[in-house]
C-alpha positions as CSV (number, residue, x, y, z in Angstrom):
1,M,-48.9,52.7,105.5
2,Q,-52.6,52.3,105.2
3,C,-54.6,54.9,103.2
4,K,-58.2,54.7,102.1
5,I,-58.7,56.5,98.8
6,G,-62.0,57.3,97.0
7,V,-61.6,57.7,93.3
8,F,-64.4,59.8,91.7
9,S,-65.4,60.2,88.0
10,C,-63.8,56.8,87.5
11,Q,-64.0,55.0,84.2
12,A,-62.8,51.4,83.5
13,Y,-59.5,52.7,82.1
14,D,-58.8,54.7,85.3
15,Q,-59.5,51.7,87.4
16,K,-57.1,49.5,85.3
17,T,-54.2,51.9,85.4
18,L,-54.7,52.8,89.1
19,N,-54.9,49.1,90.0
20,Q,-51.6,48.5,88.2
21,A,-49.9,51.5,89.9
22,S,-51.3,50.4,93.3
23,E,-49.4,47.1,93.1
24,H,-46.3,49.0,94.2
25,H,-48.1,50.6,97.1
26,K,-49.7,47.8,99.1
27,G,-51.2,50.1,101.7
28,A,-53.3,52.0,99.2
29,E,-56.9,50.9,99.5
30,L,-58.8,52.1,96.4
31,K,-62.6,52.5,96.3
32,Y,-64.0,53.5,92.9
33,F,-67.0,55.7,92.2
34,E,-68.2,56.3,88.6
35,T,-70.1,59.4,89.8
36,T,-68.5,62.8,90.0
37,L,-67.7,64.3,93.3
38,N,-70.1,67.2,94.1
39,E,-72.4,68.4,96.9
40,Q,-74.8,65.4,96.3
41,S,-72.1,62.6,96.3
42,V,-69.7,63.9,99.0
43,S,-71.6,61.8,101.5
44,L,-69.8,58.8,99.9
45,C,-66.5,60.1,101.4
46,Q,-67.1,58.9,105.0
47,G,-64.1,57.0,106.3
48,L,-61.8,58.1,103.5
49,D,-58.3,59.6,103.9
50,T,-58.0,60.9,100.4
51,V,-60.3,61.7,97.5
52,C,-58.9,61.4,94.0
53,V,-60.7,63.7,91.5
54,F,-60.6,64.7,87.8
55,V,-61.4,67.7,85.7
56,N,-65.2,67.8,86.0
57,D,-65.5,67.1,89.7
58,T,-66.8,70.0,91.8
59,V,-64.7,70.7,94.8
60,N,-66.2,74.0,96.1
61,E,-66.2,75.3,99.6
62,S,-69.4,73.3,100.7
63,V,-67.8,70.1,99.4
64,I,-64.6,70.8,101.1
65,I,-66.4,71.5,104.4
66,A,-68.1,68.1,104.1
67,L,-64.8,66.4,103.2
68,A,-63.1,67.9,106.3
69,K,-66.0,66.7,108.5
70,S,-65.7,63.3,107.1
71,G,-62.0,63.1,108.0
72,V,-60.6,63.6,104.5
73,R,-57.2,65.3,104.6
74,H,-56.0,65.2,101.0
75,I,-57.5,66.0,97.6
76,A,-55.4,64.2,94.9
77,L,-56.0,65.6,91.4
78,R,-55.2,63.2,88.6
79,C,-54.7,66.1,86.2
80,A,-52.6,69.2,85.9
81,G,-55.3,71.9,86.2
82,Y,-57.0,72.7,89.5
83,N,-59.5,75.4,88.5
84,N,-62.3,73.2,89.9
85,I,-60.9,73.3,93.4
86,D,-61.5,76.1,95.9
87,L,-58.0,76.4,97.1
88,K,-58.7,79.1,99.7
89,A,-61.3,76.8,101.3
90,A,-59.0,73.8,101.1
91,K,-56.3,75.8,103.0
92,K,-58.8,77.2,105.5
93,Y,-60.1,73.7,106.4
94,G,-56.6,72.0,106.4
95,L,-56.8,69.9,103.3
96,C,-53.8,69.3,101.1
97,V,-54.2,69.5,97.3
98,S,-51.8,67.6,95.0
99,R,-51.8,67.3,91.2
100,V,-50.0,65.8,88.2
101,P,-48.2,68.8,86.9
102,A,-46.7,67.2,83.7
103,Y,-48.0,64.0,82.2
104,S,-46.9,63.2,78.6
105,P,-47.4,66.8,77.3
106,H,-46.9,65.4,73.8
107,S,-50.2,63.5,74.0
108,V,-52.2,66.8,74.2
109,A,-49.9,68.6,71.8
110,E,-50.3,65.9,69.2
111,H,-54.1,66.0,69.6
112,A,-54.1,69.7,69.0
113,I,-52.1,69.1,65.8
114,A,-54.6,66.4,64.8
115,L,-57.5,68.8,65.2
116,M,-55.7,71.3,63.0
117,L,-54.9,68.8,60.2
118,T,-58.4,67.3,60.3
119,L,-60.1,70.7,60.1
120,N,-57.8,71.9,57.4
121,R,-57.7,68.9,55.1
122,K,-61.2,67.7,56.1
123,T,-60.2,64.1,56.4
124,H,-63.2,63.3,58.5
125,R,-65.5,64.3,55.7
126,A,-63.4,62.6,53.1
127,F,-63.5,59.4,55.0
128,N,-67.4,59.4,55.0
129,R,-67.5,60.3,51.3
130,V,-65.3,57.5,50.2
131,R,-67.2,55.0,52.3
132,E,-70.3,56.0,50.4
133,G,-68.5,55.8,47.0
134,N,-68.3,59.5,46.6
135,F,-64.9,60.6,45.3
136,N,-65.8,64.2,44.5
137,L,-63.3,66.7,45.9
138,N,-65.5,69.7,46.0
139,G,-65.6,71.2,49.4
140,L,-62.5,69.4,50.6
141,M,-59.9,72.0,49.7
142,G,-57.5,73.0,52.5
143,F,-54.3,75.1,52.8
144,T,-50.6,74.3,53.0
145,L,-49.6,74.4,56.7
146,H,-46.0,75.1,55.8
147,G,-45.2,78.8,56.1
148,K,-48.4,79.7,58.0
149,R,-48.2,81.9,61.1
150,V,-49.4,80.0,64.1
151,G,-49.9,81.6,67.6
152,V,-49.3,79.5,70.6
153,V,-51.0,81.0,73.7
154,G,-49.3,79.6,76.8
155,T,-45.9,77.8,76.5
156,G,-45.9,75.5,79.5
157,H,-45.0,71.8,78.8
158,I,-47.9,71.3,76.4
159,G,-47.6,74.6,74.6
160,K,-43.9,74.1,74.1
161,A,-44.4,70.6,72.7
162,T,-47.0,72.0,70.3
163,A,-44.7,74.8,69.2
164,N,-41.9,72.3,68.5
165,I,-44.2,70.2,66.3
166,L,-45.4,73.2,64.4
167,K,-41.8,74.2,63.7
168,G,-41.3,70.8,62.2
169,F,-44.2,71.6,59.8
170,G,-42.3,74.7,58.7
171,C,-44.7,77.2,60.4
172,T,-43.8,80.6,61.7
173,V,-44.5,80.2,65.4
174,L,-45.4,83.1,67.6
175,C,-45.8,82.6,71.3
176,C,-47.1,84.5,74.3
177,D,-46.8,83.7,77.9
178,P,-46.2,85.8,81.1
179,Q,-43.1,83.6,81.7
180,P,-41.4,83.0,78.4
181,D,-39.4,79.7,78.0
182,S,-35.8,80.6,77.2
183,S,-35.1,77.4,75.2
184,L,-38.3,78.0,73.1
185,A,-37.4,81.6,72.5
186,A,-34.4,80.5,70.6
187,E,-36.7,78.8,68.0
188,C,-39.9,80.9,68.1
189,T,-40.8,84.5,68.5
190,Y,-42.4,85.7,71.7
191,T,-44.8,88.6,71.1
192,S,-48.0,90.1,72.6
193,F,-51.4,88.4,72.7
194,D,-52.8,91.2,70.5
195,D,-50.2,90.6,67.9
196,I,-51.1,86.9,67.8
197,L,-54.8,87.8,67.5
198,Q,-54.2,90.2,64.6
199,T,-51.6,88.4,62.5
200,C,-51.9,84.6,63.0
201,D,-53.7,82.2,60.6
202,I,-54.1,79.6,63.4
203,I,-54.3,80.2,67.1
204,T,-54.0,77.3,69.6
205,L,-54.7,77.7,73.3
206,H,-52.5,76.0,76.0
207,C,-53.0,78.1,79.1
208,P,-54.6,77.4,82.5
209,L,-58.0,78.6,83.4
210,N,-58.0,81.3,86.1
211,D,-59.5,84.8,86.6
212,D,-57.1,86.3,84.0
213,T,-57.9,83.8,81.3
214,F,-61.6,83.2,81.8
215,H,-63.3,84.0,78.4
216,L,-59.9,85.0,77.0
217,I,-61.5,84.5,73.6
218,D,-64.5,86.9,73.7
219,H,-66.4,89.2,71.3
220,H,-63.7,91.8,71.5
221,N,-60.7,89.5,70.9
222,I,-62.6,87.6,68.1
223,N,-63.1,90.8,66.3
224,Q,-59.3,91.5,66.4
225,M,-58.5,88.2,64.6
226,K,-57.8,87.7,60.9
227,D,-60.7,86.8,58.8
228,G,-61.0,83.0,58.5
229,V,-58.7,82.2,61.4
230,M,-58.5,78.7,62.8
231,L,-58.9,78.4,66.5
232,I,-57.9,75.3,68.6
233,N,-58.6,74.7,72.3
234,T,-57.3,71.6,74.1
235,S,-56.9,73.3,77.5
236,R,-60.1,74.4,79.4
237,G,-63.5,75.1,77.9
238,A,-64.1,78.4,79.7
239,L,-61.1,80.0,77.9
240,I,-63.6,80.6,75.2
241,D,-66.9,82.5,75.5
242,T,-69.0,80.0,73.5
243,K,-71.8,82.4,72.7
244,A,-69.2,84.9,71.2
245,M,-67.6,82.0,69.3
246,I,-71.0,81.1,67.7
247,E,-71.3,84.7,66.5
248,G,-67.8,84.6,65.2
249,L,-68.6,81.4,63.3
250,K,-71.8,82.8,61.9
251,S,-70.0,86.0,60.6
252,E,-67.2,83.8,59.2
253,K,-64.6,85.7,61.2
254,I,-63.8,82.2,62.6
255,G,-62.9,80.0,59.6
256,S,-62.8,76.8,61.7
257,L,-62.9,75.7,65.3
258,G,-61.4,72.6,66.9
259,I,-62.1,72.0,70.6
260,D,-61.4,69.1,72.9
261,V,-63.0,71.0,75.8
262,Y,-66.2,72.9,76.4
263,E,-67.5,75.4,78.9
264,Q,-70.3,73.2,80.2
265,E,-68.7,69.8,79.5
266,A,-69.2,68.5,83.0
267,S,-72.8,67.4,82.2
268,L,-71.8,65.8,78.8
269,F,-68.3,64.5,78.5
270,F,-67.0,61.1,79.6
271,T,-70.6,59.7,79.5
272,D,-72.6,58.0,76.7
273,H,-75.5,60.3,75.8
274,S,-76.2,58.7,72.4
275,M,-79.7,57.7,73.4
276,D,-80.4,60.9,75.3
277,I,-81.9,64.3,74.3
278,I,-79.2,66.8,74.9
279,H,-80.6,69.9,76.5
280,D,-77.6,72.1,76.0
281,D,-78.8,74.3,73.2
282,I,-75.4,76.1,72.9
283,F,-73.5,72.9,72.4
284,E,-76.1,71.7,69.9
285,R,-75.7,74.9,67.9
286,L,-72.0,74.4,67.8
287,Q,-72.6,70.9,66.4
288,T,-74.5,72.4,63.4
289,F,-71.4,74.1,61.9
290,P,-69.6,72.1,59.2
291,N,-66.3,73.8,60.1
292,V,-66.4,72.9,63.8
293,L,-64.7,69.7,65.1
294,I,-65.4,68.6,68.7
295,T,-63.8,65.8,70.6
296,G,-64.7,64.8,74.2
297,H,-61.7,65.8,76.2
298,Q,-59.5,63.0,74.9
299,G,-56.3,64.9,74.3
300,F,-54.7,63.3,77.3
301,F,-55.9,59.9,76.4
302,T,-52.9,57.8,75.5
303,R,-51.5,54.7,77.1
304,E,-48.3,56.6,78.1
305,A,-50.2,59.5,79.7
306,M,-52.7,57.3,81.6
307,E,-49.9,55.2,83.1
308,E,-48.0,58.4,84.1
309,I,-51.1,59.9,85.6
310,A,-51.8,56.8,87.7
311,T,-48.2,56.4,88.8
312,T,-47.8,60.0,89.8
313,T,-51.2,60.2,91.5
314,L,-50.6,57.2,93.7
315,A,-47.1,58.4,94.5
316,N,-48.6,61.8,95.6
317,I,-51.0,60.0,97.9
318,V,-48.3,57.8,99.4
319,H,-45.9,60.8,99.9
320,F,-48.7,62.8,101.5
321,C,-49.4,59.9,104.0
322,Q,-45.7,59.8,104.7
323,G,-45.4,63.6,105.0
324,T,-43.0,63.8,102.0
325,L,-45.1,65.3,99.3
326,S,-43.0,67.5,97.1
327,E,-43.7,71.2,96.4
328,H,-43.5,70.4,92.7
329,N,-46.7,68.3,93.0
330,R,-48.4,70.1,96.0
331,V,-50.7,73.0,95.2
332,I,-51.2,74.1,98.8
């Protein structure tokens, strides 16, 4: 088997793990591009069989048309979500789309818990104080997580892992999902989204981004929440209406916010902007709140997850070339 693969949004760590995985697939010829795949960069795909993309690549209809004209037959996502792919266009022009449906869900779940604990006990602020010789505890008071009501919105692999960790902390865990997990239902309580909004001290989002979940957290739903609620999002940025969130923070309805994703992250995340002027005023406003903690889409970023992503992605590409790609990993 010979397959030419273009890997976009590629960082050094992607190249390392994909090279290791490709040792078991000698016919896989990998070409790496640091740039994102979009309407400007799609011209780089001439002569490729497969494009391998990540969360912030733009694979809309115009890109798909150009891919099809270039001879590309397969879009291989190295992530679980596929909201950045125009699936109707891919089907129309005969391109297969594959993904990595489950890669170390514990990695993202543990990061969500880390955001909760850091925001609550303010360890990031305590670290800076102690380094400066300031041992004053004023402003560092948190709350006991044990016994708190935590709402888990979405109980797929990651949401389920998060719920199980929270149970270990002694939390009362409420869940909502259109398709409840029977094994989780024995340990946690499934309820309505409105009930979670109105009664939970902490709400953590673990659902895909689609038409039903776009701006799931908006002005209306923020107003339903308990005063001082903690909100965590490690899924997709557009689950939250960021402008509405800023108003919720200003009114103190939102007590704290931890996000590993952001609506407009494509122009910011995975790149060093430390010497740049950031022109995203909404993001910069978020940064001014002392009760907001932002990480740059690193929830997935563990050795185990990266190895699993690379292995599964390469296997998907090989199976596509052989005509044996499973329905489990194939989107269309």
